[in-house]
N, C-alpha and C positions, 0 to 999 in steps of 0.2 A: 870569917872561919877561911880556910885554904882550902882546893880545892886540890884532891889525892888522884892519881893516874893509881888507878885496882890493879892489882895484879890479875890476871888471865887463870879462872879456876878452872885448870884442868880434867878436876875431877866429872864441873858437869860438863865439859865441854862431852867425856869419854860415855857422860852418862845419857847425853841426846843422843848421839852417834849410834846408827844399830849394828850392831855387833854379834847379832848370834848368827848362827849357820844354817835358820829355816829358810823358805823359799823369800816366805817377805820381807826377813831383813836382807837378805840380797838384791831384792829386790830395790828398795832403796836403796840400795849402798849403788847398785848400777847406774840408778838412774841421774844420781845427786854426781855421781863422775859423769857422765854424759854432758849435764849442765855444766859442769867444770868447766869439760872441754872444749863443747860446744858450742855451749851458749852464755855467757856469761853477758854480756851485754849485746844489743841491738846498735848496728853502722846506721846512723843518723839519713834520712831520706830512703835507705834500703829493705826497712823491716828484716832483716836479715840477721843471723845473730851470730857469734862469731865471741868465741874461747879462749882457753889458755895456748889450744891445738893451735890456732893460728901465729899466736904473739910467741909461744918458743919456735916458731918457725921464720922467724926473722930474726934470730940468733945462727948464723950458718953447722951446717953438722951436729954441733950438741946439744942445739936447741931440740932439731928435730929426733936427734937419740933420745931426750929426755922424757919427750910425747910418745914415742913409742913407745916405751918402758912404762908410761901410765897409760897408755892404752891396753896394752897386754894386760893389765891388773885383770879387766873384762875378760878374757879369754882364762885366766885363771879362773876366775868366778865362775864360767862354767864348767873348769872340769871340773869344782866343786859339787858341782850341779849333776854332775853325771851326764852332761851332755856326751856325743857320739864326738868320734876322734873326727870326720869331715868336717861337723860344725863349726870342731876349733879350728880347723887347716881354713875352714874358709872363713872364720876370724882372722886368724895369724896374716891370712894373705890380704886381707884389708891394714890390717894395721902394715905389712911388707912394703903394699902399695902407698900409701900414706907417708912413710919414714922414705920410702926412694921419689916421692914428687915433692916432698923435706928437702931432700939434700941438693939442689938446685941453688946455689945461692944463689942471696937477694930475690928474685922472685916464686922460692918456693911454697911459699904461704899461701898465694895466688892457684894454683893445683889444690890445694891443700884447705883452702875456702869452699871450693863444689862438691870434691870430695868428703865427706864425712867417715871416715873409718870407727867412730867412735857412734856414731847414729845407725849407723849398718849392721853394727858386731849387737849395738842395743838388742832394735829389732829382730838378729835371730835368739837375743837369749827370753826377749818376751815371748817369740811364737812357744821358746819348750816351754817357757812357763804355762804360760795360759795354759799350755796341752797337758802339762805335765802337774803340776802344781793350779788348777783352777780356782782354788779359794784369795790368792794372793792378785787378782784380777783390778786395777784399777779403770777407774773408767776416764776416755780422755777428754779434755772440757774443751 
């Protein structure tokens, strides 16, 4: 018997993703996005997590711009939650600072390692969700 590669079942993947517009689904999506951008793996010996954001910053200009576009997704989710324009401006400011630091060729990943715009934006959204949608609160372990 030969082993065959099974095709990806897109329907199963879509069913597993929280695609609703309710606050609990939004919370799960933004937390997953933060994990993707800021916490894919741990650098051995440092106990410091890095993700796609730092890796994309290694590609000059294009990688940083792609990371900023992906980071802006959290601001779009914040808009859908009805967050204030001031909060969204702070979030865009975080993404902008991250983008500007990442534009430094080859060394842009170093400041991005310490300035985590996605994590900062997640905290802003969590505060809003905890205040306005207390049923979505999850305990951090």
